[in-house]
ChimeraX commands (.cxc) that place a marker at each C-alpha (Angstrom):
marker #1 position 12.60,-0.54,-22.75 radius 0.5
marker #1 position 11.02,2.89,-22.26 radius 0.5
marker #1 position 7.31,2.49,-21.44 radius 0.5
marker #1 position 4.81,4.82,-22.62 radius 0.5
marker #1 position 2.86,6.66,-19.81 radius 0.5
marker #1 position -0.28,8.56,-19.59 radius 0.5
marker #1 position -2.08,10.47,-16.80 radius 0.5
marker #1 position -5.48,8.90,-15.91 radius 0.5
marker #1 position -6.31,11.40,-13.14 radius 0.5
marker #1 position -4.88,14.80,-12.07 radius 0.5
marker #1 position -5.66,16.96,-8.98 radius 0.5
marker #1 position -5.24,14.22,-6.46 radius 0.5
marker #1 position -3.67,15.34,-3.13 radius 0.5
marker #1 position -2.00,12.10,-2.08 radius 0.5
marker #1 position -3.11,8.79,-3.47 radius 0.5
marker #1 position -2.41,5.53,-1.72 radius 0.5
marker #1 position -3.74,2.00,-1.69 radius 0.5
marker #1 position -4.54,1.49,-5.45 radius 0.5
marker #1 position -6.74,-1.60,-5.94 radius 0.5
marker #1 position -8.16,-2.94,-9.29 radius 0.5
marker #1 position -11.83,-4.04,-9.03 radius 0.5
marker #1 position -14.64,-4.16,-11.40 radius 0.5
marker #1 position -13.04,-2.31,-14.23 radius 0.5
marker #1 position -11.82,0.42,-12.18 radius 0.5
marker #1 position -8.73,1.55,-10.03 radius 0.5
marker #1 position -9.76,2.27,-6.61 radius 0.5
marker #1 position -7.51,4.41,-4.31 radius 0.5
marker #1 position -7.46,6.59,-1.20 radius 0.5
marker #1 position -6.82,10.36,-1.55 radius 0.5
marker #1 position -5.52,11.24,1.90 radius 0.5
marker #1 position -6.23,14.99,2.04 radius 0.5
marker #1 position -9.53,15.17,0.20 radius 0.5
marker #1 position -10.72,12.48,2.66 radius 0.5
marker #1 position -12.19,10.41,-0.07 radius 0.5
marker #1 position -11.98,6.94,-1.54 radius 0.5
marker #1 position -12.14,7.42,-5.33 radius 0.5
marker #1 position -11.96,5.23,-8.40 radius 0.5
marker #1 position -11.05,5.93,-11.99 radius 0.5
marker #1 position -11.56,3.86,-15.21 radius 0.5
marker #1 position -9.08,3.53,-18.05 radius 0.5
marker #1 position -10.87,6.44,-19.95 radius 0.5
marker #1 position -10.10,8.60,-17.02 radius 0.5
marker #1 position -13.65,8.88,-15.38 radius 0.5
marker #1 position -12.88,9.73,-11.71 radius 0.5
marker #1 position -15.61,9.06,-9.10 radius 0.5
marker #1 position -15.85,9.51,-5.49 radius 0.5
marker #1 position -16.98,6.24,-4.01 radius 0.5
marker #1 position -16.79,7.27,-0.16 radius 0.5
marker #1 position -16.18,10.32,2.00 radius 0.5
marker #1 position -14.65,9.93,5.49 radius 0.5
marker #1 position -13.79,12.13,8.25 radius 0.5
marker #1 position -9.80,12.20,8.50 radius 0.5
marker #1 position -7.63,10.22,5.97 radius 0.5
marker #1 position -8.27,6.92,4.65 radius 0.5
marker #1 position -5.50,4.58,3.54 radius 0.5
marker #1 position -5.33,0.87,2.71 radius 0.5
marker #1 position -8.32,-0.76,0.92 radius 0.5
marker #1 position -9.51,-4.28,0.24 radius 0.5
marker #1 position -12.52,-6.38,-0.04 radius 0.5
marker #1 position -14.06,-9.32,1.80 radius 0.5
marker #1 position -15.62,-12.32,0.04 radius 0.5
marker #1 position -19.12,-10.86,0.53 radius 0.5
marker #1 position -18.17,-7.74,-1.30 radius 0.5
marker #1 position -17.69,-5.62,1.83 radius 0.5
marker #1 position -15.13,-2.81,1.44 radius 0.5
marker #1 position -12.59,-2.41,4.18 radius 0.5
marker #1 position -10.96,0.88,4.75 radius 0.5
marker #1 position -8.12,1.82,7.08 radius 0.5
marker #1 position -8.93,5.19,8.75 radius 0.5
marker #1 position -5.25,6.47,9.77 radius 0.5
marker #1 position -5.82,8.93,12.61 radius 0.5
marker #1 position -8.39,6.78,14.31 radius 0.5
marker #1 position -6.22,3.64,14.05 radius 0.5
marker #1 position -9.33,1.74,12.98 radius 0.5
marker #1 position -10.57,-0.47,10.32 radius 0.5
marker #1 position -14.07,0.38,8.93 radius 0.5
marker #1 position -16.34,-1.93,6.70 radius 0.5
marker #1 position -18.83,-0.77,4.20 radius 0.5
marker #1 position -21.24,-3.49,3.71 radius 0.5
marker #1 position -22.85,-4.33,0.41 radius 0.5
marker #1 position -26.04,-2.66,1.59 radius 0.5
marker #1 position -24.15,0.58,2.17 radius 0.5
marker #1 position -23.85,0.49,5.97 radius 0.5
marker #1 position -20.40,1.88,6.92 radius 0.5
marker #1 position -19.34,0.59,10.36 radius 0.5
marker #1 position -16.35,-0.03,12.68 radius 0.5
marker #1 position -14.98,-3.34,11.92 radius 0.5
marker #1 position -11.85,-3.45,14.03 radius 0.5
marker #1 position -10.05,-1.10,16.56 radius 0.5
marker #1 position -6.24,-1.27,15.96 radius 0.5
marker #1 position -5.13,1.00,18.75 radius 0.5
marker #1 position -3.54,-1.81,20.69 radius 0.5
marker #1 position -1.52,-2.89,17.62 radius 0.5
marker #1 position -0.33,0.27,16.11 radius 0.5
marker #1 position 1.74,3.39,17.04 radius 0.5
marker #1 position 0.89,6.86,15.59 radius 0.5
marker #1 position -0.96,6.42,12.25 radius 0.5
marker #1 position -2.24,3.25,10.51 radius 0.5
marker #1 position -1.23,2.84,6.96 radius 0.5
marker #1 position -1.39,0.33,4.11 radius 0.5
marker #1 position -3.13,-3.02,4.17 radius 0.5
marker #1 position -3.64,-6.35,2.25 radius 0.5
marker #1 position -6.84,-8.38,2.56 radius 0.5
marker #1 position -6.57,-12.26,1.76 radius 0.5
marker #1 position -8.94,-14.50,-0.03 radius 0.5
marker #1 position -10.76,-15.21,3.30 radius 0.5
marker #1 position -11.23,-11.79,4.27 radius 0.5
marker #1 position -8.49,-11.44,6.73 radius 0.5
marker #1 position -6.71,-8.15,6.85 radius 0.5
marker #1 position -3.13,-7.28,7.62 radius 0.5
marker #1 position -2.65,-3.66,8.55 radius 0.5
marker #1 position 0.73,-1.77,9.02 radius 0.5
marker #1 position 1.36,1.43,10.84 radius 0.5
marker #1 position 3.96,4.18,11.05 radius 0.5
marker #1 position 5.40,3.39,14.45 radius 0.5
marker #1 position 6.24,6.96,15.15 radius 0.5
marker #1 position 5.60,10.54,13.78 radius 0.5
marker #1 position 7.62,10.29,10.52 radius 0.5
marker #1 position 7.10,13.85,9.36 radius 0.5
marker #1 position 8.08,15.37,12.82 radius 0.5
marker #1 position 11.22,13.24,13.01 radius 0.5
marker #1 position 12.28,14.13,9.42 radius 0.5
marker #1 position 11.93,17.71,10.15 radius 0.5
marker #1 position 13.78,17.45,13.35 radius 0.5
marker #1 position 16.91,15.37,12.38 radius 0.5
marker #1 position 16.68,14.74,8.52 radius 0.5
marker #1 position 15.80,11.73,6.47 radius 0.5
marker #1 position 19.04,10.07,6.56 radius 0.5
marker #1 position 19.09,10.01,10.36 radius 0.5
marker #1 position 15.56,8.70,10.53 radius 0.5
marker #1 position 16.38,5.85,8.24 radius 0.5
marker #1 position 19.46,4.97,10.23 radius 0.5
marker #1 position 17.52,5.08,13.59 radius 0.5
marker #1 position 13.83,4.80,14.17 radius 0.5
marker #1 position 11.46,2.85,16.28 radius 0.5
marker #1 position 10.17,-0.57,14.95 radius 0.5
marker #1 position 6.53,-1.62,15.15 radius 0.5
marker #1 position 4.20,-4.65,14.69 radius 0.5
marker #1 position 1.82,-5.66,12.15 radius 0.5
marker #1 position -1.95,-6.21,12.79 radius 0.5
marker #1 position -3.97,-9.09,11.85 radius 0.5
marker #1 position -7.63,-8.64,11.75 radius 0.5
marker #1 position -9.83,-11.78,11.50 radius 0.5
marker #1 position -13.09,-11.78,9.65 radius 0.5
marker #1 position -14.99,-11.29,12.76 radius 0.5
marker #1 position -13.01,-8.04,13.58 radius 0.5
marker #1 position -10.87,-9.50,16.25 radius 0.5
marker #1 position -7.34,-8.17,16.30 radius 0.5
marker #1 position -4.04,-9.60,17.24 radius 0.5
marker #1 position -0.19,-9.27,16.56 radius 0.5
marker #1 position 0.25,-10.76,13.00 radius 0.5
marker #1 position 3.82,-12.02,13.77 radius 0.5
marker #1 position 4.23,-12.30,17.53 radius 0.5
marker #1 position 7.65,-11.11,18.65 radius 0.5
marker #1 position 8.63,-9.41,15.39 radius 0.5
marker #1 position 9.02,-5.75,14.87 radius 0.5
marker #1 position 9.31,-4.00,11.47 radius 0.5
marker #1 position 10.91,-0.80,9.90 radius 0.5
marker #1 position 7.69,1.13,8.87 radius 0.5
marker #1 position 5.65,-1.87,7.62 radius 0.5
marker #1 position 3.97,-0.66,4.41 radius 0.5
marker #1 position 2.91,-2.14,1.13 radius 0.5
marker #1 position 2.12,-6.07,1.30 radius 0.5
marker #1 position 1.28,-8.73,-1.24 radius 0.5
marker #1 position 0.04,-12.30,-0.78 radius 0.5
marker #1 position 1.28,-15.03,-3.12 radius 0.5
marker #1 position -1.48,-16.78,-5.18 radius 0.5
marker #1 position -1.26,-20.04,-3.06 radius 0.5
marker #1 position -2.05,-17.97,0.00 radius 0.5
marker #1 position 0.91,-19.25,1.78 radius 0.5
marker #1 position 3.44,-16.43,1.78 radius 0.5
marker #1 position 3.17,-12.60,2.51 radius 0.5
marker #1 position 5.73,-10.29,1.28 radius 0.5
marker #1 position 6.04,-6.96,3.19 radius 0.5
marker #1 position 7.68,-3.77,2.18 radius 0.5
marker #1 position 9.73,-2.27,5.13 radius 0.5
marker #1 position 10.18,1.16,3.85 radius 0.5
marker #1 position 12.71,2.45,6.37 radius 0.5
marker #1 position 14.59,-1.00,6.23 radius 0.5
marker #1 position 14.92,-0.72,2.36 radius 0.5
marker #1 position 13.91,-4.36,2.17 radius 0.5
marker #1 position 11.19,-6.77,1.04 radius 0.5
marker #1 position 10.45,-9.24,3.88 radius 0.5
marker #1 position 8.73,-12.63,3.34 radius 0.5
marker #1 position 6.69,-14.50,6.03 radius 0.5
marker #1 position 4.77,-17.77,5.92 radius 0.5
marker #1 position 1.12,-17.54,6.66 radius 0.5
marker #1 position -0.37,-20.12,9.08 radius 0.5
marker #1 position -3.73,-21.62,8.92 radius 0.5
marker #1 position -5.00,-19.10,11.60 radius 0.5
marker #1 position -3.46,-16.14,9.52 radius 0.5
marker #1 position -0.52,-15.72,11.80 radius 0.5
marker #1 position 2.89,-14.96,10.23 radius 0.5
marker #1 position 6.27,-16.82,10.85 radius 0.5
marker #1 position 9.64,-17.61,9.51 radius 0.5
marker #1 position 10.67,-14.26,8.67 radius 0.5
marker #1 position 13.30,-13.74,6.19 radius 0.5
marker #1 position 14.67,-11.23,3.66 radius 0.5
marker #1 position 13.06,-11.66,0.35 radius 0.5
marker #1 position 14.99,-8.94,-1.40 radius 0.5
marker #1 position 17.10,-5.99,-0.33 radius 0.5
marker #1 position 16.00,-2.84,-2.34 radius 0.5
marker #1 position 18.35,-0.18,-1.02 radius 0.5
marker #1 position 19.05,2.55,-2.25 radius 0.5
marker #1 position 15.39,2.26,-3.48 radius 0.5
marker #1 position 12.79,1.95,-0.62 radius 0.5
marker #1 position 9.58,0.15,-0.90 radius 0.5
marker #1 position 6.20,2.16,-0.38 radius 0.5
marker #1 position 3.39,0.43,-2.19 radius 0.5
marker #1 position 3.90,-2.72,-3.78 radius 0.5
marker #1 position 2.20,-5.32,-6.11 radius 0.5
marker #1 position 3.14,-8.80,-7.40 radius 0.5
marker #1 position 3.16,-10.29,-10.90 radius 0.5
marker #1 position 2.61,-13.69,-12.27 radius 0.5
marker #1 position 6.31,-14.47,-12.56 radius 0.5
marker #1 position 6.75,-13.81,-8.78 radius 0.5
marker #1 position 8.46,-10.46,-9.03 radius 0.5
marker #1 position 7.48,-7.49,-7.00 radius 0.5
marker #1 position 6.81,-3.83,-8.28 radius 0.5
marker #1 position 7.85,-1.30,-5.76 radius 0.5
marker #1 position 6.87,2.40,-5.73 radius 0.5
marker #1 position 10.04,4.25,-4.65 radius 0.5
marker #1 position 9.13,7.37,-2.75 radius 0.5
marker #1 position 12.74,8.62,-2.83 radius 0.5
marker #1 position 12.68,9.03,-6.63 radius 0.5
marker #1 position 10.37,9.31,-9.60 radius 0.5
marker #1 position 10.18,5.54,-10.32 radius 0.5
marker #1 position 8.55,2.24,-9.93 radius 0.5
marker #1 position 10.88,-0.75,-10.10 radius 0.5
marker #1 position 10.40,-4.35,-10.70 radius 0.5
marker #1 position 12.35,-6.45,-8.14 radius 0.5
marker #1 position 13.17,-10.18,-8.40 radius 0.5
marker #1 position 13.61,-12.46,-5.34 radius 0.5
marker #1 position 17.18,-11.71,-4.02 radius 0.5
marker #1 position 17.08,-8.15,-5.10 radius 0.5
marker #1 position 17.81,-8.24,-8.93 radius 0.5
marker #1 position 16.40,-5.04,-10.62 radius 0.5
marker #1 position 14.52,-6.40,-13.40 radius 0.5
marker #1 position 13.00,-3.16,-14.70 radius 0.5
marker #1 position 12.60,0.48,-13.81 radius 0.5
marker #1 position 9.72,2.81,-14.91 radius 0.5
marker #1 position 10.18,6.46,-14.71 radius 0.5
marker #1 position 7.36,8.47,-13.40 radius 0.5
marker #1 position 8.66,11.87,-14.72 radius 0.5
marker #1 position 9.42,14.60,-12.22 radius 0.5
marker #1 position 7.17,13.18,-9.34 radius 0.5
marker #1 position 8.04,10.50,-6.74 radius 0.5
marker #1 position 6.08,7.33,-6.83 radius 0.5
marker #1 position 4.24,6.29,-3.60 radius 0.5
marker #1 position 1.99,3.41,-4.55 radius 0.5
marker #1 position 1.48,0.97,-7.48 radius 0.5
marker #1 position -0.95,-1.79,-8.67 radius 0.5
marker #1 position -1.34,-4.18,-11.68 radius 0.5
marker #1 position -4.74,-4.41,-13.16 radius 0.5
marker #1 position -6.78,-3.60,-16.22 radius 0.5
marker #1 position -8.50,-5.94,-18.49 radius 0.5
marker #1 position -5.61,-8.44,-18.82 radius 0.5
marker #1 position -3.75,-7.42,-15.62 radius 0.5
marker #1 position -0.95,-5.79,-17.47 radius 0.5
marker #1 position -1.63,-2.16,-16.71 radius 0.5
marker #1 position 0.77,-0.71,-14.24 radius 0.5
marker #1 position -0.90,2.07,-12.36 radius 0.5
marker #1 position 1.36,4.42,-10.33 radius 0.5
marker #1 position 0.27,7.08,-7.80 radius 0.5
marker #1 position 2.68,9.95,-7.69 radius 0.5
marker #1 position 2.72,13.36,-5.74 radius 0.5
marker #1 position 5.40,16.07,-5.20 radius 0.5
marker #1 position 5.86,15.15,-1.61 radius 0.5
marker #1 position 4.60,12.80,1.10 radius 0.5
marker #1 position 5.07,15.48,3.90 radius 0.5
marker #1 position 1.47,16.15,5.44 radius 0.5
marker #1 position 1.90,19.82,5.37 radius 0.5
marker #1 position 3.02,20.11,1.87 radius 0.5
marker #1 position 0.72,17.37,0.37 radius 0.5
marker #1 position -2.37,18.88,1.83 radius 0.5
marker #1 position -1.89,22.34,0.29 radius 0.5
marker #1 position -2.91,21.72,-3.28 radius 0.5
marker #1 position -3.95,18.73,-5.34 radius 0.5
marker #1 position -0.81,18.28,-7.39 radius 0.5
marker #1 position -0.80,14.43,-7.35 radius 0.5
marker #1 position -1.77,12.06,-10.30 radius 0.5
marker #1 position -2.43,8.64,-11.27 radius 0.5
marker #1 position -0.32,7.38,-14.06 radius 0.5
marker #1 position -0.69,4.16,-16.16 radius 0.5
marker #1 position 1.53,2.21,-18.51 radius 0.5
marker #1 position 1.30,-1.42,-19.91 radius 0.5
marker #1 position 3.89,-4.00,-18.88 radius 0.5
marker #1 position 4.61,-7.61,-20.09 radius 0.5
marker #1 position 3.63,-9.70,-16.99 radius 0.5
marker #1 position 0.26,-9.49,-15.39 radius 0.5
marker #1 position -0.51,-9.21,-11.75 radius 0.5
marker #1 position -1.14,-12.14,-9.43 radius 0.5
marker #1 position -2.08,-12.84,-5.79 radius 0.5
marker #1 position -3.51,-10.23,-3.39 radius 0.5
marker #1 position -4.44,-7.43,-3.49 radius 0.5
marker link #1:1,2 radius 0.2
marker link #1:2,3 radius 0.2
marker link #1:3,4 radius 0.2
marker link #1:4,5 radius 0.2
marker link #1:5,6 radius 0.2
marker link #1:6,7 radius 0.2
marker link #1:7,8 radius 0.2
marker link #1:8,9 radius 0.2
marker link #1:9,10 radius 0.2
marker link #1:10,11 radius 0.2
marker link #1:11,12 radius 0.2
marker link #1:12,13 radius 0.2
marker link #1:13,14 radius 0.2
marker link #1:14,15 radius 0.2
marker link #1:15,16 radius 0.2
marker link #1:16,17 radius 0.2
marker link #1:17,18 radius 0.2
marker link #1:18,19 radius 0.2
marker link #1:19,20 radius 0.2
marker link #1:20,21 radius 0.2
marker link #1:21,22 radius 0.2
marker link #1:22,23 radius 0.2
marker link #1:23,24 radius 0.2
marker link #1:24,25 radius 0.2
marker link #1:25,26 radius 0.2
marker link #1:26,27 radius 0.2
marker link #1:27,28 radius 0.2
marker link #1:28,29 radius 0.2
marker link #1:29,30 radius 0.2
marker link #1:30,31 radius 0.2
marker link #1:31,32 radius 0.2
marker link #1:32,33 radius 0.2
marker link #1:33,34 radius 0.2
marker link #1:34,35 radius 0.2
marker link #1:35,36 radius 0.2
marker link #1:36,37 radius 0.2
marker link #1:37,38 radius 0.2
marker link #1:38,39 radius 0.2
marker link #1:39,40 radius 0.2
marker link #1:40,41 radius 0.2
marker link #1:41,42 radius 0.2
marker link #1:42,43 radius 0.2
marker link #1:43,44 radius 0.2
marker link #1:44,45 radius 0.2
marker link #1:45,46 radius 0.2
marker link #1:46,47 radius 0.2
marker link #1:47,48 radius 0.2
marker link #1:48,49 radius 0.2
marker link #1:49,50 radius 0.2
marker link #1:50,51 radius 0.2
marker link #1:51,52 radius 0.2
marker link #1:52,53 radius 0.2
marker link #1:53,54 radius 0.2
marker link #1:54,55 radius 0.2
marker link #1:55,56 radius 0.2
marker link #1:56,57 radius 0.2
marker link #1:57,58 radius 0.2
marker link #1:58,59 radius 0.2
marker link #1:59,60 radius 0.2
marker link #1:60,61 radius 0.2
marker link #1:61,62 radius 0.2
marker link #1:62,63 radius 0.2
marker link #1:63,64 radius 0.2
marker link #1:64,65 radius 0.2
marker link #1:65,66 radius 0.2
marker link #1:66,67 radius 0.2
marker link #1:67,68 radius 0.2
marker link #1:68,69 radius 0.2
marker link #1:69,70 radius 0.2
marker link #1:70,71 radius 0.2
marker link #1:71,72 radius 0.2
marker link #1:72,73 radius 0.2
marker link #1:73,74 radius 0.2
marker link #1:74,75 radius 0.2
marker link #1:75,76 radius 0.2
marker link #1:76,77 radius 0.2
marker link #1:77,78 radius 0.2
marker link #1:78,79 radius 0.2
marker link #1:79,80 radius 0.2
marker link #1:80,81 radius 0.2
marker link #1:81,82 radius 0.2
marker link #1:82,83 radius 0.2
marker link #1:83,84 radius 0.2
marker link #1:84,85 radius 0.2
marker link #1:85,86 radius 0.2
marker link #1:86,87 radius 0.2
marker link #1:87,88 radius 0.2
marker link #1:88,89 radius 0.2
marker link #1:89,90 radius 0.2
marker link #1:90,91 radius 0.2
marker link #1:91,92 radius 0.2
marker link #1:92,93 radius 0.2
marker link #1:93,94 radius 0.2
marker link #1:94,95 radius 0.2
marker link #1:95,96 radius 0.2
marker link #1:96,97 radius 0.2
marker link #1:97,98 radius 0.2
marker link #1:98,99 radius 0.2
marker link #1:99,100 radius 0.2
marker link #1:100,101 radius 0.2
marker link #1:101,102 radius 0.2
marker link #1:102,103 radius 0.2
marker link #1:103,104 radius 0.2
marker link #1:104,105 radius 0.2
marker link #1:105,106 radius 0.2
marker link #1:106,107 radius 0.2
marker link #1:107,108 radius 0.2
marker link #1:108,109 radius 0.2
marker link #1:109,110 radius 0.2
marker link #1:110,111 radius 0.2
marker link #1:111,112 radius 0.2
marker link #1:112,113 radius 0.2
marker link #1:113,114 radius 0.2
marker link #1:114,115 radius 0.2
marker link #1:115,116 radius 0.2
marker link #1:116,117 radius 0.2
marker link #1:117,118 radius 0.2
marker link #1:118,119 radius 0.2
marker link #1:119,120 radius 0.2
marker link #1:120,121 radius 0.2
marker link #1:121,122 radius 0.2
marker link #1:122,123 radius 0.2
marker link #1:123,124 radius 0.2
marker link #1:124,125 radius 0.2
marker link #1:125,126 radius 0.2
marker link #1:126,127 radius 0.2
marker link #1:127,128 radius 0.2
marker link #1:128,129 radius 0.2
marker link #1:129,130 radius 0.2
marker link #1:130,131 radius 0.2
marker link #1:131,132 radius 0.2
marker link #1:132,133 radius 0.2
marker link #1:133,134 radius 0.2
marker link #1:134,135 radius 0.2
marker link #1:135,136 radius 0.2
marker link #1:136,137 radius 0.2
marker link #1:137,138 radius 0.2
marker link #1:138,139 radius 0.2
marker link #1:139,140 radius 0.2
marker link #1:140,141 radius 0.2
marker link #1:141,142 radius 0.2
marker link #1:142,143 radius 0.2
marker link #1:143,144 radius 0.2
marker link #1:144,145 radius 0.2
marker link #1:145,146 radius 0.2
marker link #1:146,147 radius 0.2
marker link #1:147,148 radius 0.2
marker link #1:148,149 radius 0.2
marker link #1:149,150 radius 0.2
marker link #1:150,151 radius 0.2
marker link #1:151,152 radius 0.2
marker link #1:152,153 radius 0.2
marker link #1:153,154 radius 0.2
marker link #1:154,155 radius 0.2
marker link #1:155,156 radius 0.2
marker link #1:156,157 radius 0.2
marker link #1:157,158 radius 0.2
marker link #1:158,159 radius 0.2
marker link #1:159,160 radius 0.2
marker link #1:160,161 radius 0.2
marker link #1:161,162 radius 0.2
marker link #1:162,163 radius 0.2
marker link #1:163,164 radius 0.2
marker link #1:164,165 radius 0.2
marker link #1:165,166 radius 0.2
marker link #1:166,167 radius 0.2
marker link #1:167,168 radius 0.2
marker link #1:168,169 radius 0.2
marker link #1:169,170 radius 0.2
marker link #1:170,171 radius 0.2
marker link #1:171,172 radius 0.2
marker link #1:172,173 radius 0.2
marker link #1:173,174 radius 0.2
marker link #1:174,175 radius 0.2
marker link #1:175,176 radius 0.2
marker link #1:176,177 radius 0.2
marker link #1:177,178 radius 0.2
marker link #1:178,179 radius 0.2
marker link #1:179,180 radius 0.2
marker link #1:180,181 radius 0.2
marker link #1:181,182 radius 0.2
marker link #1:182,183 radius 0.2
marker link #1:183,184 radius 0.2
marker link #1:184,185 radius 0.2
marker link #1:185,186 radius 0.2
marker link #1:186,187 radius 0.2
marker link #1:187,188 radius 0.2
marker link #1:188,189 radius 0.2
marker link #1:189,190 radius 0.2
marker link #1:190,191 radius 0.2
marker link #1:191,192 radius 0.2
marker link #1:192,193 radius 0.2
marker link #1:193,194 radius 0.2
marker link #1:194,195 radius 0.2
marker link #1:195,196 radius 0.2
marker link #1:196,197 radius 0.2
marker link #1:197,198 radius 0.2
marker link #1:198,199 radius 0.2
marker link #1:199,200 radius 0.2
marker link #1:200,201 radius 0.2
marker link #1:201,202 radius 0.2
marker link #1:202,203 radius 0.2
marker link #1:203,204 radius 0.2
marker link #1:204,205 radius 0.2
marker link #1:205,206 radius 0.2
marker link #1:206,207 radius 0.2
marker link #1:207,208 radius 0.2
marker link #1:208,209 radius 0.2
marker link #1:209,210 radius 0.2
marker link #1:210,211 radius 0.2
marker link #1:211,212 radius 0.2
marker link #1:212,213 radius 0.2
marker link #1:213,214 radius 0.2
marker link #1:214,215 radius 0.2
marker link #1:215,216 radius 0.2
marker link #1:216,217 radius 0.2
marker link #1:217,218 radius 0.2
marker link #1:218,219 radius 0.2
marker link #1:219,220 radius 0.2
marker link #1:220,221 radius 0.2
marker link #1:221,222 radius 0.2
marker link #1:222,223 radius 0.2
marker link #1:223,224 radius 0.2
marker link #1:224,225 radius 0.2
marker link #1:225,226 radius 0.2
marker link #1:226,227 radius 0.2
marker link #1:227,228 radius 0.2
marker link #1:228,229 radius 0.2
marker link #1:229,230 radius 0.2
marker link #1:230,231 radius 0.2
marker link #1:231,232 radius 0.2
marker link #1:232,233 radius 0.2
marker link #1:233,234 radius 0.2
marker link #1:234,235 radius 0.2
marker link #1:235,236 radius 0.2
marker link #1:236,237 radius 0.2
marker link #1:237,238 radius 0.2
marker link #1:238,239 radius 0.2
marker link #1:239,240 radius 0.2
marker link #1:240,241 radius 0.2
marker link #1:241,242 radius 0.2
marker link #1:242,243 radius 0.2
marker link #1:243,244 radius 0.2
marker link #1:244,245 radius 0.2
marker link #1:245,246 radius 0.2
marker link #1:246,247 radius 0.2
marker link #1:247,248 radius 0.2
marker link #1:248,249 radius 0.2
marker link #1:249,250 radius 0.2
marker link #1:250,251 radius 0.2
marker link #1:251,252 radius 0.2
marker link #1:252,253 radius 0.2
marker link #1:253,254 radius 0.2
marker link #1:254,255 radius 0.2
marker link #1:255,256 radius 0.2
marker link #1:256,257 radius 0.2
marker link #1:257,258 radius 0.2
marker link #1:258,259 radius 0.2
marker link #1:259,260 radius 0.2
marker link #1:260,261 radius 0.2
marker link #1:261,262 radius 0.2
marker link #1:262,263 radius 0.2
marker link #1:263,264 radius 0.2
marker link #1:264,265 radius 0.2
marker link #1:265,266 radius 0.2
marker link #1:266,267 radius 0.2
marker link #1:267,268 radius 0.2
marker link #1:268,269 radius 0.2
marker link #1:269,270 radius 0.2
marker link #1:270,271 radius 0.2
marker link #1:271,272 radius 0.2
marker link #1:272,273 radius 0.2
marker link #1:273,274 radius 0.2
marker link #1:274,275 radius 0.2
marker link #1:275,276 radius 0.2
marker link #1:276,277 radius 0.2
marker link #1:277,278 radius 0.2
marker link #1:278,279 radius 0.2
marker link #1:279,280 radius 0.2
marker link #1:280,281 radius 0.2
marker link #1:281,282 radius 0.2
marker link #1:282,283 radius 0.2
marker link #1:283,284 radius 0.2
marker link #1:284,285 radius 0.2
marker link #1:285,286 radius 0.2
marker link #1:286,287 radius 0.2
marker link #1:287,288 radius 0.2
marker link #1:288,289 radius 0.2
marker link #1:289,290 radius 0.2
marker link #1:290,291 radius 0.2
marker link #1:291,292 radius 0.2
marker link #1:292,293 radius 0.2
marker link #1:293,294 radius 0.2
marker link #1:294,295 radius 0.2
view
């Protein structure tokens, strides 16, 4: 089935971390250094301005907004009263830039990181070489009090990126971008992850941002192509939505019934190219199965 797409927002530099909340899609725009939101009528607002690049977004039960600040390798909290303060220092549990995040129903955050300078390595030896050989890195777990630990002790991941948590709160599915795979881990009472296993291979697609639907399938934004793909457990490709001529870097299910699939697209993820001009977009279509779980 060919889905009807429309553009909700234009002139985005590089959108990431889309989250549906209170009738609006929130997202980070890396190179405008803003957290923005847009409604289904296309009304774009600036919700927060920061120094440097924001990335993953999420909310705690009290309504506090958590924002990953990439270069600082920190997690910041905007309280309901407007205070914007450091929530957690991630430097001991990240290498190079911090990246995407999922926040669970208790307000605990799981934060990924690049593990190395991706753009520099791609420029030096090409994407195929980097995918084949690259450093692995850990995933950070931030408790509600801001304390930080290794989310999955002893485990290292290939560019841990988008994450979802199942509705029962017992399983986290992680997109390992450079591994071309979706990885499942069990969530313990203290938030620690264990029992790592492959949930679905995705290669030749790779998962960037991801979201979960009510049938247990995962939508993945594929940064290697202009598409967003719905993947079942085990790797079956259930549907592919074309995003035109721009690669897709993030996706989220939301809208009034949870059936709007939002896709953030841009010409390139390369920092030098993406920061030159706002050529990215927020696209939306309607799908059959609503979103579920977190985010």
